[in-house]
LUMPAMAR-308378 format. One line per field, with one value per residue: residue number from 1; x, z, y of N, C-alpha, C, O in turn. Coordinates in pm, whole numbers, plus 50000, padded with zeros to 5 digits. Layout:
k = (NUM/...)
n_c1 = (X/...)
n_c3 = (Z/...)
n_c2 = (Y/...)
ca_c1 = (X/...)
ca_c3 = (Z/...)
ca_c2 = (Y/...)
c_c1 = (X/...)
c_c3 = (Z/...)
c_c2 = (Y/...)
o_c1 = (X/...)
o_c3 = (Z/...)
o_c2 = (Y/...)
***
This chain:
k = (1/2/3/4/5/6/7/8/9/10/11/12/13/14/15/16/17/18/19/20/21/22/23/24/25/26/27/28/29/30/31/32/33/34/35/36/37/38/39/40/41/42/43/44/45/46/47/48/49/50/51/52/53/54/55/56/57/58/59/60/61/62/63/64/65/66/67/68/69/70/71/72/73/74/75/76/77/78/79/80/81/82/83/84/85/86/87/88/89/90/91/92/93/94/95/96/97/98/99/100/101/102/103/104/105/106/107/108/109/110/111/112/113/114/115/116/117/118/119/120/121/122/123/124/125/126/127/128/129/130/131/132/133/134/135/136/137/138/139/140/141/142/143/144/145/146/147/148/149/150/151/152/153/154/155/156/157/158/159/160/161/162/163/164/165)
n_c1 = (13099/13404/13680/13959/14211/14496/14742/14992/15303/15515/15855/16148/16296/16299/16177/15920/15846/15827/15635/15431/15423/15313/15035/14993/14978/14774/14542/14556/14489/14243/14098/14141/14320/14625/14950/15201/15546/15735/16068/16279/16586/16869/17026/17338/17507/17384/17475/17710/17846/18067/18260/18562/18743/18577/18379/18442/18394/18136/17945/17987/17943/17682/17574/17611/17443/17186/17205/17210/16949/16800/16825/16719/16457/16373/16396/16227/15968/15762/15727/15494/15341/15415/15279/15039/14932/15053/15274/15466/15773/15936/16198/16332/16553/16638/16675/16486/16267/15959/15858/15893/15761/15470/15450/15493/15255/15070/15111/15068/14803/14738/14538/14565/14801/15048/15253/15547/15621/15826/15772/15919/16045/15925/16149/16338/16174/16117/16382/16471/16219/15963/15943/15726/15494/15500/15422/15171/15054/15048/14970/14804/14595/14424/14643/14791/14915/15182/15311/15581/15650/15327/14979/14829/14627/14611/14564/14630/14458/14221/14127/13894/13775/13510/13237/13034/12672)
n_c3 = (47075/46947/47080/47013/47138/47168/47034/47091/46940/46974/46902/46760/46546/46374/46114/46174/46349/46185/46016/46216/46283/46035/46060/46304/46208/46017/46197/46349/46181/46079/46320/46410/46596/46817/46780/46911/46883/47032/47108/47306/47431/47489/47802/47846/48062/48224/48073/48076/48345/48528/48336/48338/48326/48144/48230/48260/47983/47963/47959/47703/47542/47591/47521/47243/47171/47233/47047/46809/46838/46826/46559/46416/46505/46407/46125/46107/46117/45895/45711/45648/45861/46059/46016/45908/46152/46369/46494/46787/46873/47106/47333/47555/47813/47921/48124/48087/47846/47802/48056/48047/47829/47897/48123/48036/47874/48062/48232/48019/47974/47739/47456/47295/47237/46956/46837/46684/46653/46694/46614/46727/46757/46967/47145/47142/47241/47488/47601/47570/47635/47552/47465/47342/47450/47712/47736/47638/47837/48063/48007/48031/47864/47532/47302/46978/46808/46548/46319/46096/45799/45762/45769/45561/45611/45585/45368/45136/44938/45014/45259/45404/45589/45807/45878/46152/46125)
n_c2 = (39015/39071/39256/39397/39614/39630/39490/39253/39140/38934/38874/38702/38735/38532/38293/38225/38432/38637/38562/38575/38832/38931/38846/38986/39226/39249/39209/39386/39609/39530/39512/39783/39836/39917/39828/39650/39562/39332/39244/39031/39056/38863/38812/38897/38856/38651/38423/38453/38382/38251/38195/38270/38576/38685/38840/39109/39202/39246/39461/39581/39389/39337/39555/39528/39330/39457/39677/39547/39413/39622/39735/39521/39530/39784/39741/39518/39677/39850/40168/40197/40058/40234/40458/40400/40220/40297/40197/40042/39978/39759/39687/39460/39326/38997/38724/38537/38489/38422/38479/38748/38850/38781/38934/39201/39197/39179/39424/39588/39575/39440/39282/39081/38829/38774/38522/38358/38007/37745/37464/37245/36906/36640/36558/36748/36928/36859/36874/37144/37315/37542/37838/37964/37808/37818/38094/38076/37914/38083/38360/38650/38711/38610/38405/38368/38157/38106/37889/37851/37711/37811/37765/37966/38219/38494/38723/38968/39070/38956/39068/39247/39514/39489/39679/39736/39749)
ca_c1 = (13163/13548/13723/14100/14224/14609/14800/15136/15379/15668/15960/16273/16328/16298/16070/15795/15815/15791/15488/15338/15410/15212/14908/14935/14950/14643/14452/14534/14421/14093/14003/14164/14382/14744/15023/15324/15640/15846/16175/16335/16703/16936/17108/17462/17554/17339/17545/17892/17874/18160/18347/18691/18810/18491/18276/18472/18341/18014/17893/18009/17881/17528/17538/17621/17336/17083/17221/17174/16818/16717/16794/16625/16322/16344/16395/16101/15850/15759/15710/15345/15311/15421/15214/14886/14906/15117/15314/15569/15874/15974/16334/16360/16666/16590/16703/16340/16150/15856/15807/15910/15635/15382/15462/15433/15117/14976/15144/15010/14662/14731/14423/14592/14956/15057/15398/15561/15655/15927/15695/16007/16007/15890/16264/16403/16065/16134/16518/16469/16096/15925/15881/15565/15392/15489/15341/15034/14999/15057/14950/14645/14494/14455/14790/14770/15065/15192/15419/15634/15528/15182/14840/14831/14476/14628/14578/14602/14343/14098/14085/13810/13724/13333/13193/12873/12548)
ca_c3 = (46998/46978/47070/47031/47162/47171/47001/47105/46855/47045/46804/46788/46435/46286/46004/46232/46407/46065/45983/46311/46261/45930/46126/46384/46129/45953/46299/46380/46067/46093/46444/46450/46749/46837/46746/46964/46828/47150/47149/47442/47402/47582/47914/47845/48177/48243/48000/48083/48479/48525/48235/48377/48251/48043/48274/48212/47843/47960/47918/47551/47480/47624/47447/47130/47165/47226/46918/46683/46817/46792/46436/46354/46534/46315/46008/46090/46100/45778/45733/45639/45992/46163/45974/45935/46269/46469/46575/46847/46908/47258/47360/47704/47825/48029/48089/48055/47718/47845/48176/48005/47737/47993/48227/47937/47837/48177/48252/47937/47909/47578/47453/47223/47200/46850/46814/46620/46718/46576/46616/46762/46795/47110/47218/47158/47321/47651/47652/47579/47643/47454/47498/47324/47504/47837/47729/47622/47971/48154/47959/48094/47743/47433/47239/46857/46784/46410/46278/45969/45685/45824/45680/45528/45558/45578/45215/45118/44831/45065/45378/45413/45711/45796/45949/46196/46054)
ca_c2 = (39071/39081/39373/39413/39736/39637/39334/39232/39052/38892/38843/38643/38771/38424/38298/38220/38564/38725/38524/38608/38989/38966/38807/39091/39367/39231/39189/39549/39685/39459/39557/39905/39820/39944/39702/39648/39456/39326/39174/39014/39023/38758/38880/38829/38824/38517/38326/38461/38349/38116/38231/38353/38680/38724/38902/39244/39223/39210/39591/39584/39245/39336/39681/39514/39255/39536/39772/39461/39391/39741/39753/39430/39591/39893/39700/39467/39756/39941/40302/40186/40012/40333/40540/40346/40164/40365/40074/40074/39851/39758/39592/39416/39240/38914/38566/38465/38559/38397/38567/38897/38869/38778/39041/39311/39179/39198/39551/39699/39548/39360/39222/38946/38796/38702/38487/38241/37882/37658/37335/37138/36757/36579/36549/36888/37032/36788/36939/37293/37374/37619/38007/38010/37727/37901/38204/38018/37877/38177/38487/38696/38718/38491/38402/38319/38109/38089/37805/37878/37783/37796/37769/38122/38285/38631/38766/39113/39109/38912/39152/39377/39546/39501/39780/39705/39807)
c_c1 = (13328/13584/13884/14149/14397/14685/14947/15207/15513/15752/16097/16365/16354/16199/15945/15756/15781/15652/15393/15316/15299/15077/14872/14916/14801/14532/14447/14485/14279/14024/14040/14245/14551/14819/15163/15418/15746/15919/16244/16483/16775/17008/17224/17513/17517/17413/17678/17911/17975/18276/18463/18741/18692/18396/18295/18421/18191/17902/17872/17940/17718/17477/17516/17491/17214/17095/17142/17017/16755/16702/16727/16484/16301/16335/16255/15978/15886/15728/15526/15303/15310/15309/15078/14847/14965/15202/15435/15633/15926/16109/16325/16459/16611/16662/16585/16229/16031/15776/15803/15780/15517/15347/15438/15304/15034/14989/15069/14855/14655/14617/14455/14750/14965/15220/15405/15617/15714/15889/15822/15964/15981/16019/16331/16293/16112/16284/16522/16336/16065/15879/15734/15469/15390/15414/15179/14982/14973/15026/14808/14548/14520/14597/14736/14928/15065/15321/15468/15709/15433/15080/14818/14667/14492/14647/14546/14479/14201/14025/14009/13746/13566/13305/13053/12792/12469)
c_c3 = (47032/46964/47121/47026/47114/47149/47020/47038/46909/46912/46853/46646/46339/46188/46073/46304/46315/46021/46086/46305/46139/45983/46224/46306/46082/46071/46342/46283/46098/46191/46501/46567/46705/46827/46810/46909/46952/47108/47278/47408/47510/47684/47900/47964/48246/48163/48017/48252/48450/48415/48287/48278/48149/48099/48244/48073/47851/47926/47756/47480/47467/47537/47289/47096/47151/47112/46824/46699/46782/46641/46380/46375/46450/46180/45995/46079/45979/45829/45743/45785/46070/46141/45980/46076/46378/46589/46644/46863/47061/47262/47504/47686/47946/47997/48051/47970/47782/47934/48140/47915/47815/48086/48158/47908/47955/48236/48156/47868/47779/47589/47366/47209/47052/46839/46741/46716/46636/46554/46628/46769/46915/47216/47239/47225/47489/47686/47670/47625/47538/47511/47469/47398/47667/47841/47729/47762/48075/48141/48017/47988/47622/47351/47114/46831/46623/46384/46132/45902/45757/45731/45656/45515/45566/45415/45193/45041/44912/45195/45354/45533/45707/45902/46014/46135/46150)
c_c2 = (39060/39200/39378/39574/39755/39488/39355/39126/39038/38840/38798/38687/38642/38418/38304/38356/38637/38710/38576/38776/38995/38938/38938/39214/39363/39232/39314/39627/39638/39531/39706/39910/39881/39803/39731/39549/39465/39213/39145/38950/38937/38873/38815/38775/38676/38407/38333/38390/38241/38109/38309/38454/38734/38816/39041/39294/39265/39337/39611/39478/39293/39466/39658/39417/39378/39641/39688/39447/39510/39762/39667/39464/39706/39829/39581/39544/39828/40080/40286/40139/40145/40429/40513/40302/40204/40258/40120/39940/39876/39636/39568/39318/39143/38779/38468/38520/38541/38484/38730/38920/38879/38906/39167/39311/39208/39346/39656/39662/39507/39277/39070/38930/38719/38663/38363/38112/37806/37521/37233/37004/36751/36604/36658/36977/36990/36866/37067/37356/37468/37760/38044/37939/37801/38003/38164/37995/37973/38329/38523/38728/38613/38501/38307/38277/38065/38004/37875/37734/37707/37797/37899/38149/38442/38650/38906/39127/39053/38981/39246/39396/39584/39583/39718/39821/39869)
o_c1 = (13363/13547/13922/14130/14436/14685/15012/15178/15607/15697/16151/16487/16424/16133/15862/15637/15694/15571/15282/15207/15200/14992/14760/14837/14720/14419/14338/14430/14202/13922/13992/14227/14591/14769/15233/15367/15819/15867/16265/16502/16731/17038/17234/17559/17597/17400/17757/18022/17964/18367/18451/18776/18721/18326/18198/18409/18133/17791/17768/17888/17649/17363/17443/17439/17152/16989/17039/16948/16656/16595/16661/16398/16182/16244/16194/15880/16000/15709/15452/15209/15213/15249/15001/14739/14935/15196/15506/15580/15949/16110/16311/16469/16554/16697/16591/16128/15982/15670/15731/15704/15453/15237/15362/15237/14925/14889/15024/14805/14560/14588/14382/14816/14900/15305/15315/15650/15677/15962/15831/15844/16008/16009/16386/16322/16135/16296/16571/16352/16138/15788/15653/15360/15285/15338/15090/14879/14889/15047/14719/14433/14622/14653/14665/15029/14972/15429/15390/15802/15438/15101/14779/14597/14392/14737/14440/14393/14090/13909/14049/13671/13509/13349/12971/12823/12364)
o_c3 = (47148/46868/47237/46928/47049/47230/46976/47074/46891/46830/46956/46643/46238/46164/46035/46315/46344/45995/46052/46320/46155/45944/46230/46345/46103/46031/46375/46322/46146/46173/46606/46640/46589/46857/46769/46884/46976/47077/47356/47370/47625/47653/47930/47971/48306/48205/47986/48266/48360/48415/48272/48165/48075/48018/48207/48050/47754/47876/47699/47369/47365/47492/47217/46986/47044/47080/46767/46599/46708/46592/46284/46290/46422/46112/45889/46033/45952/45946/45821/45826/46142/46237/46045/46121/46486/46711/46598/46867/47117/47206/47576/47589/48045/47888/48001/48008/47826/47911/48193/47940/47805/48108/48214/47914/47938/48288/48189/47761/47709/47690/47373/47169/47032/46832/46728/46834/46520/46482/46545/46787/46986/47329/47347/47262/47582/47798/47772/47658/47439/47591/47530/47418/47724/47936/47801/47801/48164/48230/48043/48014/47617/47343/47128/46836/46573/46424/46068/45952/45801/45615/45756/45423/45554/45352/45232/45087/44880/45231/45281/45583/45638/46014/45943/46105/46118)
o_c2 = (39040/39267/39365/39646/39851/39396/39450/39012/39116/38767/38839/38674/38652/38519/38387/38385/38720/38799/38618/38832/39067/39019/38988/39301/39454/39260/39360/39731/39721/39597/39750/40008/39888/39695/39823/39440/39561/39106/39238/38834/38946/38988/38697/38661/38604/38292/38244/38340/38157/38026/38430/38423/38828/38877/39107/39414/39313/39313/39647/39490/39289/39477/39726/39435/39379/39696/39725/39464/39506/39799/39706/39440/39721/39878/39563/39487/39865/40112/40345/40206/40171/40477/40584/40340/40153/40248/40209/39829/39983/39527/39668/39242/39188/38736/38356/38580/38645/38542/38814/39014/38984/38957/39246/39414/39263/39394/39766/39699/39543/39212/38971/39025/38616/38752/38280/38125/37790/37452/37143/36983/36848/36650/36676/37091/37068/36917/37115/37474/37474/37778/38114/37993/37832/38019/38210/38049/37954/38411/38441/38765/38543/38610/38207/38348/38001/38046/37945/37672/37592/37830/37958/38106/38513/38595/38954/39202/39096/38962/39338/39312/39670/39558/39661/39936/39924)
***
Protein backbone atom coordinates (compact mmCIF):
# COMPACT_ATOMS: atom_id res chain seq x y z
CA UNK A 1 0.00 0.00 0.00
CA UNK A 2 1.27 3.46 -0.87
CA UNK A 3 0.90 6.02 1.91
CA UNK A 4 1.48 9.67 1.13
CA UNK A 5 1.10 12.04 4.06
CA UNK A 6 3.00 15.03 2.73
CA UNK A 7 3.59 16.02 -0.90
CA UNK A 8 6.02 18.74 -1.91
CA UNK A 9 5.60 20.60 -5.18
CA UNK A 10 8.73 22.56 -6.10
CA UNK A 11 7.94 25.44 -8.43
CA UNK A 12 9.83 27.93 -10.56
CA UNK A 13 6.46 29.32 -11.78
CA UNK A 14 6.99 28.04 -15.33
CA UNK A 15 4.56 25.99 -17.42
CA UNK A 16 6.07 22.66 -16.35
CA UNK A 17 5.83 23.71 -12.68
CA UNK A 18 2.18 24.66 -13.17
CA UNK A 19 1.50 21.20 -14.61
CA UNK A 20 3.38 19.66 -11.65
CA UNK A 21 1.19 21.62 -9.24
CA UNK A 22 -1.88 20.12 -10.92
CA UNK A 23 -0.47 16.63 -10.33
CA UNK A 24 0.42 17.50 -6.74
CA UNK A 25 -3.10 18.79 -6.04
CA UNK A 26 -4.77 15.68 -7.38
CA UNK A 27 -2.40 13.30 -5.62
CA UNK A 28 -2.95 15.17 -2.34
CA UNK A 29 -6.72 14.86 -2.80
CA UNK A 30 -6.50 11.19 -3.74
CA UNK A 31 -4.27 10.23 -0.80
CA UNK A 32 -5.60 12.75 1.73
CA UNK A 33 -2.08 14.20 1.98
CA UNK A 34 -0.88 17.64 2.99
CA UNK A 35 0.43 19.72 0.11
CA UNK A 36 3.36 22.11 0.35
CA UNK A 37 4.36 24.41 -2.53
CA UNK A 38 8.01 25.47 -2.36
CA UNK A 39 9.81 28.10 -4.39
CA UNK A 40 13.55 28.68 -4.14
CA UNK A 41 14.26 32.33 -4.94
CA UNK A 42 17.60 33.35 -6.41
CA UNK A 43 20.12 34.70 -3.99
CA UNK A 44 20.88 38.08 -5.56
CA UNK A 45 24.18 38.35 -3.70
CA UNK A 46 25.45 35.24 -5.47
CA UNK A 47 24.91 36.88 -8.85
CA UNK A 48 26.20 40.34 -7.91
CA UNK A 49 29.64 39.46 -6.59
CA UNK A 50 32.28 41.19 -8.66
CA UNK A 51 30.00 43.88 -10.06
CA UNK A 52 31.47 47.11 -8.73
CA UNK A 53 29.07 49.44 -6.95
CA UNK A 54 26.18 46.99 -7.26
CA UNK A 55 26.49 45.22 -3.92
CA UNK A 56 25.04 48.27 -2.12
CA UNK A 57 21.69 47.65 -3.81
CA UNK A 58 21.63 44.01 -2.70
CA UNK A 59 19.10 44.29 0.17
CA UNK A 60 16.58 46.14 -2.01
CA UNK A 61 17.11 43.75 -4.92
CA UNK A 62 16.76 40.68 -2.69
CA UNK A 63 13.61 42.10 -1.06
CA UNK A 64 12.13 42.74 -4.51
CA UNK A 65 12.90 39.17 -5.65
CA UNK A 66 11.32 37.70 -2.53
CA UNK A 67 8.22 39.94 -2.65
CA UNK A 68 7.65 38.95 -6.27
CA UNK A 69 8.08 35.27 -5.42
CA UNK A 70 5.63 35.53 -2.51
CA UNK A 71 3.04 37.15 -4.81
CA UNK A 72 3.51 34.39 -7.37
CA UNK A 73 3.20 31.72 -4.67
CA UNK A 74 -0.03 33.31 -3.43
CA UNK A 75 -1.38 33.42 -7.00
CA UNK A 76 -0.44 29.78 -7.69
CA UNK A 77 -2.49 28.48 -4.76
CA UNK A 78 -6.26 28.79 -5.00
CA UNK A 79 -8.79 29.29 -2.21
CA UNK A 80 -9.99 25.73 -2.85
CA UNK A 81 -6.40 24.53 -2.33
CA UNK A 82 -6.21 26.33 0.99
CA UNK A 83 -9.65 25.21 2.13
CA UNK A 84 -9.66 21.59 0.90
CA UNK A 85 -5.99 20.69 1.14
CA UNK A 86 -4.63 23.10 3.73
CA UNK A 87 -1.90 24.02 1.27
CA UNK A 88 1.17 25.72 2.71
CA UNK A 89 3.52 27.85 0.66
CA UNK A 90 7.20 28.11 1.50
CA UNK A 91 9.81 30.49 0.15
CA UNK A 92 13.51 29.81 0.55
CA UNK A 93 16.44 31.83 -0.82
CA UNK A 94 19.46 29.97 -2.10
CA UNK A 95 22.04 29.78 -4.85
CA UNK A 96 21.38 26.02 -5.04
CA UNK A 97 17.71 25.21 -5.70
CA UNK A 98 18.23 21.43 -5.91
CA UNK A 99 20.02 21.24 -2.57
CA UNK A 100 17.39 23.45 -0.94
CA UNK A 101 14.54 21.27 -2.26
CA UNK A 102 16.23 18.06 -1.11
CA UNK A 103 17.07 19.47 2.32
CA UNK A 104 13.49 20.69 2.80
CA UNK A 105 12.14 17.27 1.82
CA UNK A 106 14.50 15.55 4.25
CA UNK A 107 13.88 17.98 7.14
CA UNK A 108 10.09 17.89 6.76
CA UNK A 109 9.74 14.12 6.10
CA UNK A 110 8.17 14.64 2.67
CA UNK A 111 6.82 11.44 1.08
CA UNK A 112 6.83 12.60 -2.56
CA UNK A 113 8.34 15.50 -4.49
CA UNK A 114 6.53 16.64 -7.64
CA UNK A 115 8.31 19.06 -9.93
CA UNK A 116 8.40 20.23 -13.50
CA UNK A 117 11.24 19.57 -15.87
CA UNK A 118 12.00 21.56 -18.98
CA UNK A 119 13.28 18.64 -21.04
CA UNK A 120 16.22 20.58 -22.46
CA UNK A 121 18.32 19.11 -25.20
CA UNK A 122 21.56 17.25 -24.44
CA UNK A 123 23.85 20.24 -25.08
CA UNK A 124 21.88 22.62 -22.85
CA UNK A 125 21.71 19.92 -20.21
CA UNK A 126 25.48 19.41 -20.38
CA UNK A 127 26.17 23.14 -20.01
CA UNK A 128 23.48 24.05 -17.46
CA UNK A 129 22.66 20.81 -15.70
CA UNK A 130 19.19 20.15 -14.40
CA UNK A 131 17.66 21.01 -11.04
CA UNK A 132 15.16 18.18 -11.51
CA UNK A 133 17.91 15.65 -12.27
CA UNK A 134 19.89 16.66 -9.18
CA UNK A 135 16.76 16.37 -7.05
CA UNK A 136 15.99 12.92 -8.48
CA UNK A 137 19.54 11.74 -7.75
CA UNK A 138 19.71 13.03 -4.17
CA UNK A 139 16.14 13.15 -2.82
CA UNK A 140 15.25 11.14 0.28
CA UNK A 141 11.92 10.13 -1.31
CA UNK A 142 10.40 9.40 -4.74
CA UNK A 143 10.29 12.26 -7.25
CA UNK A 144 7.66 12.66 -9.95
CA UNK A 145 8.86 14.89 -12.78
CA UNK A 146 6.36 16.48 -15.14
CA UNK A 147 7.08 17.93 -18.57
CA UNK A 148 4.97 20.56 -20.27
CA UNK A 149 3.19 19.73 -22.45
CA UNK A 150 2.88 16.38 -20.77
CA UNK A 151 0.97 13.17 -21.18
CA UNK A 152 -2.11 14.31 -19.33
CA UNK A 153 -3.57 11.71 -17.04
CA UNK A 154 -5.00 14.06 -14.43
CA UNK A 155 -8.61 14.64 -15.43
CA UNK A 156 -11.07 16.14 -12.98
CA UNK A 157 -13.97 13.99 -14.17
CA UNK A 158 -11.99 10.73 -14.04
CA UNK A 159 -10.63 10.98 -10.48
CA UNK A 160 -12.53 9.18 -7.80
CA UNK A 161 -11.10 8.49 -4.37
CA UNK A 162 -11.18 4.77 -3.73
CA UNK A 163 -11.76 3.78 -0.13
CA UNK A 164 -10.42 0.50 1.22
CA UNK A 165 -13.20 -1.98 1.85
